[in-house]
N, C-alpha and C positions, 0 to 999 in steps of 0.2 A: 505494500500500501505506499502512498504518498507519505514522504517522511513528515513527522510532527503532527500525524492526524490522528485525533482520538474520537471514539463513539461515546457518547453520552445520552441519558434518557432526556429527552426534550419535554418543556412545560410551558404553561401559558405564558412565562415571562419570555419565550423565544417567538412569541407571536409575530413581532414585526420582523425580526430576521428571517422567520420561516416564509413569511409574506413577501419580502423582497427576493428571496430564493424562489419561490414559486413564480414570479413574476419573470424573473430572469431567465427560468428554464421553460416556461410553458406559457408562450406568448399567447394562443388561442386558447388554452384550456386552463389559466391559473385559477386556483379556487378563489371565492369570494371571502373576505375578511372573517365573515361569521363562521364559513365552513371550516377554516384553519383553526379558528378559536374552539370550534367543537372538537375536532380531531385532537387538539391539545389539552381538552380538559374532560371528555366523556370517558367515564370508567371501561377498564378493559381494553382499550386501544392501546397498543404497541406503538410507541413513538420515539424515534432514535434521530439524533443529530450528529452529523460529522463535524468536527471542530478543527481548525488548522488557523496558525498565525493569528489568533484572537477573534476569529470570524466563523460563523457557521457557513460551511461549504457545502453540505448534502443534508438531505432529510429523507427518512423513510416512516411510513405509518401502515399498520395493519391491523386487521381484527379478525374476530372468530366468527363463524356461522355455526352456531351450536346445532343446529337441526341436523347438519351432515357432516359436521366435524371438519369443515374445510377453513384454512386461514387464508386471508386474502391480503395481499399487498395493495394497498389502496392508493399509495402514491410514492414515489421515489424520484428524487431531485438530486443532482449534483452540478454545482457551477461549471459553465464550459470548460474553463482553464484548468479543472481538477479532473475532467473526465478521462477516461482509458489509462487511469493509474492505480485501479484497484479500489477507489474509494466506493463506487457503485456497488461492487460486488461485497465490499466488507459490509456495508449497510444491509444489503439484501440478507446476507447470511445471518447476519445478527438478528435482524426480523424475525427469519424463519426460526431460530432457536428460540427467540421470546415466544413466539407464536406456540411451538411445540404441538403440532397438529397433524393427523395421519396424512393429510392431503393439502396443498397449497394452490393457490389460483392468483392469476393477475391478468389485468387488460391493458393493452397499449394501442397506439395507432398504428394503421398498417403502414403508413410511411416511416416509422421510427425504427429504421434498420439497426441503429447502435444499440438501442435498448433490446431489440429482437437477439442480436449477437450475445449480449449480455445473459440475457434470460436462457438462450440454448446453451450457452457454456455452464450455467448452473443448472442443468438437466431439464429444465421446462420444456414442454411439447404443446404445438399446436393443438387445440381441442374442438376449437369452435372460432367462428366468425360472425360478428354482429353488424350488419350491414347498416350504414349511414348513423352509426352510434355517436358519433361527435357532431357538435353544432354545425360545423360546415359540410356535413355530408360524408366525411370520411369514415371508413369502415374500422371497427376494432377487431383485433385479435386477441382472444382468450387462450391462455396458456395454462396449464398444471404440471405439478410434479408430486411425486409421493412425499410426505413431510418426515420430519424427524421427531419421533415422540419418546418421551422417557417411558421405560419399561413400567408396567403396573407391579408393584409389590404386594 
């Protein structure tokens, strides 16, 4: 991973830095402020930030769908200058560990080839396509992988 990067739990105190990160990473799809506040405060949500040089450089959030024991990665973002240096992969793996579910799922834009590559390297496989999922009409790709769960004692 990129030198001096650490991963910590994020909280509502990170609201403004996570908002700036979302806007820098997702021009078309950045979450509104209230959605970011929700993900930073709702119980049961996994929320981790990557921190380097005194700044938040990445963020991942995930939740659990209890009825079918699936962990969902609901957002992952890394500032452009820190991409392809292992930060996104480290955030993804840390979130998967925290979710600790038998299966994991995520959704991405069909055109996001960098994210597709990251997820394929992390053993995710395409399981579905949602036509015209995004506001601009672009399709979404749904990916899944088996999760890592702790053994039941």
